[in-house]
Each structure stands twice: as C-alpha cells, then as structure tokens.
PDB file of N, CA, C and O in Angstrom:
ATOM      1  N   UNK A   1      40.589 -88.298  21.700  1.00  0.00           N
ATOM      2  CA  UNK A   1      40.982 -87.583  20.509  1.00  0.00           C
ATOM      3  C   UNK A   1      39.066 -86.898  19.857  1.00  0.00           C
ATOM      4  O   UNK A   1      38.097 -87.638  19.685  1.00  0.00           O
ATOM      5  N   UNK A   2      39.083 -85.598  19.673  1.00  0.00           N
ATOM      6  CA  UNK A   2      37.843 -84.872  19.438  1.00  0.00           C
ATOM      7  C   UNK A   2      38.317 -84.647  18.367  1.00  0.00           C
ATOM      8  O   UNK A   2      39.449 -84.180  18.242  1.00  0.00           O
ATOM      9  N   UNK A   3      37.103 -85.099  16.827  1.00  0.00           N
ATOM     10  CA  UNK A   3      37.512 -84.423  16.017  1.00  0.00           C
ATOM     11  C   UNK A   3      36.720 -83.388  15.577  1.00  0.00           C
ATOM     12  O   UNK A   3      35.588 -83.712  15.937  1.00  0.00           O
ATOM     13  N   UNK A   4      36.636 -81.983  14.821  1.00  0.00           N
ATOM     14  CA  UNK A   4      36.440 -81.107  14.461  1.00  0.00           C
ATOM     15  C   UNK A   4      35.786 -81.231  12.816  1.00  0.00           C
ATOM     16  O   UNK A   4      36.181 -80.764  11.748  1.00  0.00           O
ATOM     17  N   UNK A   5      34.627 -82.076  13.179  1.00  0.00           N
ATOM     18  CA  UNK A   5      34.047 -82.562  11.605  1.00  0.00           C
ATOM     19  C   UNK A   5      33.281 -81.874  10.847  1.00  0.00           C
ATOM     20  O   UNK A   5      33.075 -82.013   9.641  1.00  0.00           O
ATOM     21  N   UNK A   6      32.517 -80.524  12.156  1.00  0.00           N
ATOM     22  CA  UNK A   6      31.798 -79.440  11.323  1.00  0.00           C
ATOM     23  C   UNK A   6      32.404 -78.698  10.614  1.00  0.00           C
ATOM     24  O   UNK A   6      31.802 -78.263   9.632  1.00  0.00           O
ATOM     25  N   UNK A   7      34.116 -78.190  10.897  1.00  0.00           N
ATOM     26  CA  UNK A   7      34.472 -77.557  10.230  1.00  0.00           C
ATOM     27  C   UNK A   7      35.540 -78.079   8.580  1.00  0.00           C
ATOM     28  O   UNK A   7      36.183 -77.408   7.773  1.00  0.00           O
ATOM     29  N   UNK A   8      35.331 -79.173   8.673  1.00  0.00           N
ATOM     30  CA  UNK A   8      35.632 -80.377   7.656  1.00  0.00           C
ATOM     31  C   UNK A   8      35.437 -79.924   6.483  1.00  0.00           C
ATOM     32  O   UNK A   8      34.405 -79.262   6.375  1.00  0.00           O
ATOM     33  N   UNK A   9      36.124 -80.055   5.464  1.00  0.00           N
ATOM     34  CA  UNK A   9      35.415 -79.977   4.078  1.00  0.00           C
ATOM     35  C   UNK A   9      35.315 -81.474   3.166  1.00  0.00           C
ATOM     36  O   UNK A   9      35.931 -82.443   3.610  1.00  0.00           O
ATOM     37  N   UNK A  10      34.877 -81.550   2.462  1.00  0.00           N
ATOM     38  CA  UNK A  10      34.046 -82.697   1.744  1.00  0.00           C
ATOM     39  C   UNK A  10      34.909 -82.803   0.278  1.00  0.00           C
ATOM     40  O   UNK A  10      34.893 -81.866  -0.520  1.00  0.00           O
ATOM     41  N   UNK A  11      35.573 -83.907   0.054  1.00  0.00           N
ATOM     42  CA  UNK A  11      36.588 -83.856  -0.652  1.00  0.00           C
ATOM     43  C   UNK A  11      36.227 -85.811  -1.585  1.00  0.00           C
ATOM     44  O   UNK A  11      36.494 -86.989  -1.348  1.00  0.00           O
ATOM     45  N   UNK A  12      35.344 -84.827  -2.870  1.00  0.00           N
ATOM     46  CA  UNK A  12      34.533 -86.090  -3.260  1.00  0.00           C
ATOM     47  C   UNK A  12      36.227 -87.254  -3.561  1.00  0.00           C
ATOM     48  O   UNK A  12      37.430 -86.997  -3.610  1.00  0.00           O
ATOM     49  N   UNK A  13      35.518 -88.331  -3.672  1.00  0.00           N
ATOM     50  CA  UNK A  13      36.246 -89.746  -3.935  1.00  0.00           C
ATOM     51  C   UNK A  13      36.130 -90.035  -5.288  1.00  0.00           C
ATOM     52  O   UNK A  13      35.068 -90.298  -5.852  1.00  0.00           O
ATOM     53  N   UNK A  14      37.534 -89.972  -5.952  1.00  0.00           N
ATOM     54  CA  UNK A  14      37.703 -90.259  -7.563  1.00  0.00           C
ATOM     55  C   UNK A  14      37.543 -91.898  -7.567  1.00  0.00           C
ATOM     56  O   UNK A  14      37.798 -92.563  -8.570  1.00  0.00           O
ATOM     57  N   UNK A  15      37.189 -92.343  -6.598  1.00  0.00           N
ATOM     58  CA  UNK A  15      37.005 -94.369  -6.295  1.00  0.00           C
ATOM     59  C   UNK A  15      38.591 -94.896  -5.829  1.00  0.00           C
ATOM     60  O   UNK A  15      39.594 -94.431  -5.287  1.00  0.00           O
ATOM     61  N   UNK A  16      38.225 -95.868  -6.277  1.00  0.00           N
ATOM     62  CA  UNK A  16      39.526 -97.005  -5.862  1.00  0.00           C
ATOM     63  C   UNK A  16      40.187 -96.747  -4.479  1.00  0.00           C
ATOM     64  O   UNK A  16      41.247 -97.284  -4.156  1.00  0.00           O
ATOM     65  N   UNK A  17      39.355 -95.720  -3.525  1.00  0.00           N
ATOM     66  CA  UNK A  17      39.998 -95.533  -2.287  1.00  0.00           C
ATOM     67  C   UNK A  17      38.686 -96.683  -1.433  1.00  0.00           C
ATOM     68  O   UNK A  17      37.484 -96.785  -1.676  1.00  0.00           O
ATOM     69  N   UNK A  18      39.636 -97.475  -0.300  1.00  0.00           N
ATOM     70  CA  UNK A  18      39.268 -98.315   0.697  1.00  0.00           C
ATOM     71  C   UNK A  18      38.463 -97.659   1.573  1.00  0.00           C
ATOM     72  O   UNK A  18      38.979 -96.758   2.234  1.00  0.00           O
ATOM     73  N   UNK A  19      37.080 -97.960   1.754  1.00  0.00           N
ATOM     74  CA  UNK A  19      36.359 -97.584   2.768  1.00  0.00           C
ATOM     75  C   UNK A  19      37.640 -97.360   4.456  1.00  0.00           C
ATOM     76  O   UNK A  19      38.808 -97.739   4.363  1.00  0.00           O
ATOM     77  N   UNK A  20      37.228 -96.876   5.469  1.00  0.00           N
ATOM     78  CA  UNK A  20      37.498 -96.857   6.884  1.00  0.00           C
ATOM     79  C   UNK A  20      37.255 -98.138   7.350  1.00  0.00           C
ATOM     80  O   UNK A  20      36.065 -98.447   7.410  1.00  0.00           O
ATOM     81  N   UNK A  21      38.185 -99.082   7.744  1.00  0.00           N
ATOM     82  CA  UNK A  21      37.787 -99.740   8.501  1.00  0.00           C
ATOM     83  C   UNK A  21      36.836-100.192   9.966  1.00  0.00           C
ATOM     84  O   UNK A  21      37.222-100.225  11.135  1.00  0.00           O
ATOM     85  N   UNK A  22      35.664-100.466   9.472  1.00  0.00           N
ATOM     86  CA  UNK A  22      34.339-100.449  10.174  1.00  0.00           C
ATOM     87  C   UNK A  22      34.901 -99.920  12.172  1.00  0.00           C
ATOM     88  O   UNK A  22      34.324 -98.898  12.542  1.00  0.00           O
ATOM     89  N   UNK A  23      35.498-100.306  12.826  1.00  0.00           N
ATOM     90  CA  UNK A  23      36.136-100.152  13.899  1.00  0.00           C
ATOM     91  C   UNK A  23      36.549 -98.855  14.135  1.00  0.00           C
ATOM     92  O   UNK A  23      35.951 -98.114  14.914  1.00  0.00           O
ATOM     93  N   UNK A  24      37.461 -98.555  13.558  1.00  0.00           N
ATOM     94  CA  UNK A  24      38.044 -96.870  13.130  1.00  0.00           C
ATOM     95  C   UNK A  24      36.589 -96.365  12.900  1.00  0.00           C
ATOM     96  O   UNK A  24      36.291 -95.689  13.885  1.00  0.00           O
ATOM     97  N   UNK A  25      35.391 -96.417  11.869  1.00  0.00           N
ATOM     98  CA  UNK A  25      34.176 -95.725  11.450  1.00  0.00           C
ATOM     99  C   UNK A  25      33.608 -95.649  13.028  1.00  0.00           C
ATOM    100  O   UNK A  25      33.324 -94.582  13.572  1.00  0.00           O
ATOM    101  N   UNK A  26      33.509 -96.769  13.576  1.00  0.00           N
ATOM    102  CA  UNK A  26      32.595 -96.707  14.815  1.00  0.00           C
ATOM    103  C   UNK A  26      33.026 -95.432  15.826  1.00  0.00           C
ATOM    104  O   UNK A  26      32.327 -94.436  16.012  1.00  0.00           O
ATOM    105  N   UNK A  27      34.230 -95.671  16.385  1.00  0.00           N
ATOM    106  CA  UNK A  27      35.441 -94.625  16.831  1.00  0.00           C
ATOM    107  C   UNK A  27      34.903 -93.342  16.405  1.00  0.00           C
ATOM    108  O   UNK A  27      34.589 -92.700  17.407  1.00  0.00           O
ATOM    109  N   UNK A  28      34.647 -92.648  15.235  1.00  0.00           N
ATOM    110  CA  UNK A  28      34.249 -91.443  14.868  1.00  0.00           C
ATOM    111  C   UNK A  28      32.797 -91.306  14.993  1.00  0.00           C
ATOM    112  O   UNK A  28      32.170 -90.271  15.218  1.00  0.00           O
ATOM    113  N   UNK A  29      32.358 -92.462  14.821  1.00  0.00           N
ATOM    114  CA  UNK A  29      30.807 -92.006  14.754  1.00  0.00           C
ATOM    115  C   UNK A  29      30.139 -91.542  16.498  1.00  0.00           C
ATOM    116  O   UNK A  29      29.200 -90.749  16.574  1.00  0.00           O
ATOM    117  N   UNK A  30      30.858 -92.239  17.951  1.00  0.00           N
ATOM    118  CA  UNK A  30      31.229 -91.783  18.779  1.00  0.00           C
ATOM    119  C   UNK A  30      30.655 -90.565  18.896  1.00  0.00           C
ATOM    120  O   UNK A  30      29.651 -90.291  19.554  1.00  0.00           O
ATOM    121  N   UNK A  31      31.321 -89.841  18.238  1.00  0.00           N
ATOM    122  CA  UNK A  31      31.345 -88.302  18.126  1.00  0.00           C
ATOM    123  C   UNK A  31      30.342 -87.948  17.410  1.00  0.00           C
ATOM    124  O   UNK A  31      30.668 -86.819  17.043  1.00  0.00           O
ATOM    125  N   UNK A  32      28.870 -88.274  16.766  1.00  0.00           N
ATOM    126  CA  UNK A  32      28.031 -87.873  16.512  1.00  0.00           C
ATOM    127  C   UNK A  32      27.435 -88.149  16.991  1.00  0.00           C
ATOM    128  O   UNK A  32      27.649 -88.925  17.923  1.00  0.00           O
ATOM    129  N   UNK A  33      25.982 -87.584  16.597  1.00  0.00           N
ATOM    130  CA  UNK A  33      24.230 -87.709  16.617  1.00  0.00           C
ATOM    131  C   UNK A  33      23.411 -88.281  16.305  1.00  0.00           C
ATOM    132  O   UNK A  33      22.460 -87.722  15.757  1.00  0.00           O
ATOM    133  N   UNK A  34      23.424 -89.519  16.500  1.00  0.00           N
ATOM    134  CA  UNK A  34      22.231 -90.014  15.203  1.00  0.00           C
ATOM    135  C   UNK A  34      22.867 -90.746  14.421  1.00  0.00           C
ATOM    136  O   UNK A  34      22.285 -91.773  14.074  1.00  0.00           O
ATOM    137  N   UNK A  35      24.258 -90.493  13.873  1.00  0.00           N
ATOM    138  CA  UNK A  35      24.530 -91.595  12.565  1.00  0.00           C
ATOM    139  C   UNK A  35      24.853 -92.862  13.226  1.00  0.00           C
ATOM    140  O   UNK A  35      24.784 -93.078  14.436  1.00  0.00           O
ATOM    141  N   UNK A  36      25.471 -94.258  11.652  1.00  0.00           N
ATOM    142  CA  UNK A  36      25.561 -95.241  12.288  1.00  0.00           C
ATOM    143  C   UNK A  36      25.595 -96.056  10.891  1.00  0.00           C
ATOM    144  O   UNK A  36      24.977 -95.947   9.832  1.00  0.00           O
ATOM    145  N   UNK A  37      26.562 -96.890  11.357  1.00  0.00           N
ATOM    146  CA  UNK A  37      26.957 -97.476  10.020  1.00  0.00           C
ATOM    147  C   UNK A  37      25.960 -98.134   9.363  1.00  0.00           C
ATOM    148  O   UNK A  37      25.051 -98.629  10.028  1.00  0.00           O
ATOM    149  N   UNK A  38      25.972 -98.270   7.626  1.00  0.00           N
ATOM    150  CA  UNK A  38      25.018 -98.879   7.114  1.00  0.00           C
ATOM    151  C   UNK A  38      25.254-100.638   7.551  1.00  0.00           C
ATOM    152  O   UNK A  38      26.194-101.110   8.191  1.00  0.00           O
ATOM    153  N   UNK A  39      24.358-101.184   7.108  1.00  0.00           N
ATOM    154  CA  UNK A  39      24.736-102.504   7.533  1.00  0.00           C
ATOM    155  C   UNK A  39      25.950-103.175   7.048  1.00  0.00           C
ATOM    156  O   UNK A  39      26.459-104.049   7.750  1.00  0.00           O
ATOM    157  N   UNK A  40      26.756-102.665   5.264  1.00  0.00           N
ATOM    158  CA  UNK A  40      27.546-103.424   5.100  1.00  0.00           C
ATOM    159  C   UNK A  40      28.759-102.435   5.348  1.00  0.00           C
ATOM    160  O   UNK A  40      29.719-102.482   4.579  1.00  0.00           O
ATOM    161  N   UNK A  41      28.736-101.580   6.357  1.00  0.00           N
ATOM    162  CA  UNK A  41      29.726-101.008   7.374  1.00  0.00           C
ATOM    163  C   UNK A  41      30.894-100.393   6.260  1.00  0.00           C
ATOM    164  O   UNK A  41      32.033-100.238   6.701  1.00  0.00           O
ATOM    165  N   UNK A  42      30.651-100.085   4.997  1.00  0.00           N
ATOM    166  CA  UNK A  42      31.032 -98.928   4.338  1.00  0.00           C
ATOM    167  C   UNK A  42      30.549 -97.588   3.943  1.00  0.00           C
ATOM    168  O   UNK A  42      31.160 -96.765   3.260  1.00  0.00           O
ATOM    169  N   UNK A  43      29.341 -97.474   4.475  1.00  0.00           N
ATOM    170  CA  UNK A  43      29.153 -96.172   4.775  1.00  0.00           C
ATOM    171  C   UNK A  43      28.127 -95.734   5.794  1.00  0.00           C
ATOM    172  O   UNK A  43      27.526 -96.538   6.506  1.00  0.00           O
ATOM    173  N   UNK A  44      27.984 -94.667   5.828  1.00  0.00           N
ATOM    174  CA  UNK A  44      27.289 -94.148   6.858  1.00  0.00           C
ATOM    175  C   UNK A  44      25.839 -93.616   6.868  1.00  0.00           C
ATOM    176  O   UNK A  44      25.666 -92.929   5.861  1.00  0.00           O
ATOM    177  N   UNK A  45      24.360 -93.708   7.903  1.00  0.00           N
ATOM    178  CA  UNK A  45      23.440 -93.691   7.279  1.00  0.00           C
ATOM    179  C   UNK A  45      22.687 -92.868   8.862  1.00  0.00           C
ATOM    180  O   UNK A  45      23.036 -92.889  10.042  1.00  0.00           O
ATOM    181  N   UNK A  46      21.861 -92.391   8.334  1.00  0.00           N
ATOM    182  CA  UNK A  46      20.867 -91.411   9.542  1.00  0.00           C
ATOM    183  C   UNK A  46      19.995 -91.634   8.939  1.00  0.00           C
ATOM    184  O   UNK A  46      19.898 -92.020   7.774  1.00  0.00           O
ATOM    185  N   UNK A  47      18.908 -91.297  10.060  1.00  0.00           N
ATOM    186  CA  UNK A  47      17.534 -91.455   9.646  1.00  0.00           C
ATOM    187  C   UNK A  47      16.914 -90.019   9.786  1.00  0.00           C
ATOM    188  O   UNK A  47      17.546 -89.368  10.619  1.00  0.00           O
ATOM    189  N   UNK A  48      15.946 -89.376   9.265  1.00  0.00           N
ATOM    190  CA  UNK A  48      15.140 -88.125   9.090  1.00  0.00           C
ATOM    191  C   UNK A  48      13.954 -88.208   8.929  1.00  0.00           C
ATOM    192  O   UNK A  48      13.462 -88.679   7.904  1.00  0.00           O
ATOM    193  N   UNK A  49      13.272 -87.761   9.924  1.00  0.00           N
ATOM    194  CA  UNK A  49      11.799 -88.121   9.903  1.00  0.00           C
ATOM    195  C   UNK A  49      10.845 -86.270  10.167  1.00  0.00           C
ATOM    196  O   UNK A  49      11.033 -85.675  11.228  1.00  0.00           O
ATOM    197  N   UNK A  50      10.019 -85.716   9.180  1.00  0.00           N
ATOM    198  CA  UNK A  50       9.775 -84.731   9.301  1.00  0.00           C
ATOM    199  C   UNK A  50       8.443 -84.449   9.462  1.00  0.00           C
ATOM    200  O   UNK A  50       7.889 -85.375  10.054  1.00  0.00           O
ATOM    201  N   UNK A  51       7.714 -83.564   9.183  1.00  0.00           N
ATOM    202  CA  UNK A  51       6.194 -83.148   9.908  1.00  0.00           C
ATOM    203  C   UNK A  51       5.205 -83.663   8.237  1.00  0.00           C
ATOM    204  O   UNK A  51       4.278 -84.458   8.079  1.00  0.00           O
ATOM    205  N   UNK A  52       5.957 -82.772   7.253  1.00  0.00           N
ATOM    206  CA  UNK A  52       5.451 -83.361   6.089  1.00  0.00           C
ATOM    207  C   UNK A  52       6.282 -82.769   5.265  1.00  0.00           C
ATOM    208  O   UNK A  52       7.454 -82.479   5.508  1.00  0.00           O
ATOM    209  N   UNK A  53       5.476 -82.512   3.921  1.00  0.00           N
ATOM    210  CA  UNK A  53       6.500 -82.711   2.899  1.00  0.00           C
ATOM    211  C   UNK A  53       6.916 -81.792   3.228  1.00  0.00           C
ATOM    212  O   UNK A  53       7.936 -82.207   3.778  1.00  0.00           O
ATOM    213  N   UNK A  54       6.941 -79.866   3.429  1.00  0.00           N
ATOM    214  CA  UNK A  54       7.233 -79.006   3.171  1.00  0.00           C
ATOM    215  C   UNK A  54       8.359 -78.631   3.780  1.00  0.00           C
ATOM    216  O   UNK A  54       9.140 -77.793   3.330  1.00  0.00           O
ATOM    217  N   UNK A  55       8.544 -79.524   5.322  1.00  0.00           N
ATOM    218  CA  UNK A  55       9.419 -79.306   5.622  1.00  0.00           C
ATOM    219  C   UNK A  55      10.990 -80.381   5.275  1.00  0.00           C
ATOM    220  O   UNK A  55      12.186 -80.140   5.432  1.00  0.00           O
ATOM    221  N   UNK A  56      10.191 -81.684   4.718  1.00  0.00           N
ATOM    222  CA  UNK A  56      11.085 -82.533   4.544  1.00  0.00           C
ATOM    223  C   UNK A  56      12.108 -81.650   3.208  1.00  0.00           C
ATOM    224  O   UNK A  56      13.339 -81.654   3.199  1.00  0.00           O
ATOM    225  N   UNK A  57      11.102 -80.852   2.023  1.00  0.00           N
ATOM    226  CA  UNK A  57      11.970 -80.117   1.663  1.00  0.00           C
ATOM    227  C   UNK A  57      12.905 -79.067   1.332  1.00  0.00           C
ATOM    228  O   UNK A  57      13.799 -78.836   0.518  1.00  0.00           O
ATOM    229  N   UNK A  58      12.280 -78.500   2.370  1.00  0.00           N
ATOM    230  CA  UNK A  58      13.283 -77.251   3.305  1.00  0.00           C
ATOM    231  C   UNK A  58      14.378 -78.199   3.271  1.00  0.00           C
ATOM    232  O   UNK A  58      15.181 -78.154   2.339  1.00  0.00           O
ATOM    233  N   UNK A  59      14.521 -79.325   4.494  1.00  0.00           N
ATOM    234  CA  UNK A  59      15.917 -79.738   4.733  1.00  0.00           C
ATOM    235  C   UNK A  59      16.292 -80.726   3.141  1.00  0.00           C
ATOM    236  O   UNK A  59      17.280 -81.443   2.985  1.00  0.00           O
ATOM    237  N   UNK A  60      15.654 -80.582   2.557  1.00  0.00           N
ATOM    238  CA  UNK A  60      16.160 -81.590   0.952  1.00  0.00           C
ATOM    239  C   UNK A  60      17.328 -80.247   0.294  1.00  0.00           C
ATOM    240  O   UNK A  60      18.489 -80.514  -0.014  1.00  0.00           O
ATOM    241  N   UNK A  61      16.848 -79.115   0.200  1.00  0.00           N
ATOM    242  CA  UNK A  61      16.940 -77.937  -0.664  1.00  0.00           C
ATOM    243  C   UNK A  61      18.154 -77.338   0.747  1.00  0.00           C
ATOM    244  O   UNK A  61      19.189 -76.830   0.318  1.00  0.00           O
ATOM    245  N   UNK A  62      18.043 -77.391   1.893  1.00  0.00           N
ATOM    246  CA  UNK A  62      19.958 -77.067   2.459  1.00  0.00           C
ATOM    247  C   UNK A  62      20.150 -78.272   2.541  1.00  0.00           C
ATOM    248  O   UNK A  62      20.312 -78.146   3.755  1.00  0.00           O
ATOM    249  N   UNK A  63      20.335 -79.724   2.334  1.00  0.00           N
ATOM    250  CA  UNK A  63      21.338 -80.175   2.019  1.00  0.00           C
ATOM    251  C   UNK A  63      21.872 -80.148   0.323  1.00  0.00           C
ATOM    252  O   UNK A  63      23.061 -80.384   0.108  1.00  0.00           O
ATOM    253  N   UNK A  64      21.153 -79.920  -0.578  1.00  0.00           N
ATOM    254  CA  UNK A  64      21.255 -79.514  -1.952  1.00  0.00           C
ATOM    255  C   UNK A  64      22.515 -78.312  -1.793  1.00  0.00           C
ATOM    256  O   UNK A  64      23.582 -78.483  -2.382  1.00  0.00           O
ATOM    257  N   UNK A  65      22.369 -77.579  -1.281  1.00  0.00           N
ATOM    258  CA  UNK A  65      23.364 -76.008  -1.510  1.00  0.00           C
ATOM    259  C   UNK A  65      24.460 -76.465  -0.550  1.00  0.00           C
ATOM    260  O   UNK A  65      25.462 -75.869  -0.945  1.00  0.00           O
ATOM    261  N   UNK A  66      24.777 -77.172   0.448  1.00  0.00           N
ATOM    262  CA  UNK A  66      25.820 -77.388   1.152  1.00  0.00           C
ATOM    263  C   UNK A  66      26.557 -78.340   0.576  1.00  0.00           C
ATOM    264  O   UNK A  66      27.781 -78.456   0.651  1.00  0.00           O
ATOM    265  N   UNK A  67      25.446 -79.345  -0.276  1.00  0.00           N
ATOM    266  CA  UNK A  67      26.531 -80.136  -1.388  1.00  0.00           C
ATOM    267  C   UNK A  67      27.491 -79.738  -2.486  1.00  0.00           C
ATOM    268  O   UNK A  67      28.541 -80.116  -3.006  1.00  0.00           O
ATOM    269  N   UNK A  68      26.531 -78.720  -2.573  1.00  0.00           N
ATOM    270  CA  UNK A  68      26.621 -77.468  -4.347  1.00  0.00           C
ATOM    271  C   UNK A  68      28.168 -76.713  -3.753  1.00  0.00           C
ATOM    272  O   UNK A  68      29.089 -76.557  -4.555  1.00  0.00           O
ATOM    273  N   UNK A  69      28.292 -76.352  -2.525  1.00  0.00           N
ATOM    274  CA  UNK A  69      29.005 -75.932  -2.160  1.00  0.00           C
ATOM    275  C   UNK A  69      30.223 -76.544  -1.814  1.00  0.00           C
ATOM    276  O   UNK A  69      31.347 -76.051  -1.904  1.00  0.00           O
ATOM    277  N   UNK A  70      29.820 -77.946  -1.306  1.00  0.00           N
ATOM    278  CA  UNK A  70      31.449 -78.598  -1.632  1.00  0.00           C
ATOM    279  C   UNK A  70      32.078 -78.957  -2.501  1.00  0.00           C
ATOM    280  O   UNK A  70      33.223 -79.407  -2.445  1.00  0.00           O
ATOM    281  N   UNK A  71      31.139 -78.744  -3.800  1.00  0.00           N
ATOM    282  CA  UNK A  71      31.107 -79.251  -5.055  1.00  0.00           C
ATOM    283  C   UNK A  71      31.177 -80.947  -5.152  1.00  0.00           C
ATOM    284  O   UNK A  71      31.842 -81.651  -5.911  1.00  0.00           O
ATOM    285  N   UNK A  72      30.028 -81.393  -3.856  1.00  0.00           N
ATOM    286  CA  UNK A  72      30.115 -82.591  -3.831  1.00  0.00           C
ATOM    287  C   UNK A  72      28.744 -83.339  -3.943  1.00  0.00           C
ATOM    288  O   UNK A  72      28.105 -83.108  -2.916  1.00  0.00           O
ATOM    289  N   UNK A  73      28.086 -84.107  -4.760  1.00  0.00           N
ATOM    290  CA  UNK A  73      27.230 -84.569  -5.070  1.00  0.00           C
ATOM    291  C   UNK A  73      26.284 -86.006  -5.028  1.00  0.00           C
ATOM    292  O   UNK A  73      25.856 -86.757  -5.904  1.00  0.00           O
ATOM    293  N   UNK A  74      26.185 -85.971  -3.379  1.00  0.00           N
ATOM    294  CA  UNK A  74      25.946 -87.525  -2.896  1.00  0.00           C
ATOM    295  C   UNK A  74      24.578 -87.839  -3.909  1.00  0.00           C
ATOM    296  O   UNK A  74      24.031 -88.942  -3.883  1.00  0.00           O
TER     297      UNK A  74
END
C-alpha cells in the first residue's frame, strides 16, 4: 500500500500517545527518501547538508513556514 504522505496534514500530539511500533515505522519509511529511524526508534530523522549558511537559512525558513501553516512547531 502506498501512502500519500505529501498530502497529509500535521496533527500535533498532546502527549500520552505511544509512538508507532518500529517495524511499522520501517515499513512507512520505505516510501520516503533519505529518512530513517533515530537510535531510540521513536523518532524519524534525516540529515541535510548545505553549501553554506545562507542556503541553510533558506531551508530552515521554508520549514518554519510549513510548520507555522500546520500549527505545529517542532
């Protein structure tokens, strides 16, 4: 089953909700590029590299805009 993750909207967790099992997360991650489980297997992570500070700040500001639109501030 393919999931349309790009069309999903973030729903901020209020706490008390357990993370999905690591095996299920690994299945979902097969549908993404560059993402993996963090060492604690409770979070996903991805490393980004930039040519310089300005490029990094453009990226961070784009992420901030999306987070703000989603009303989710990681």
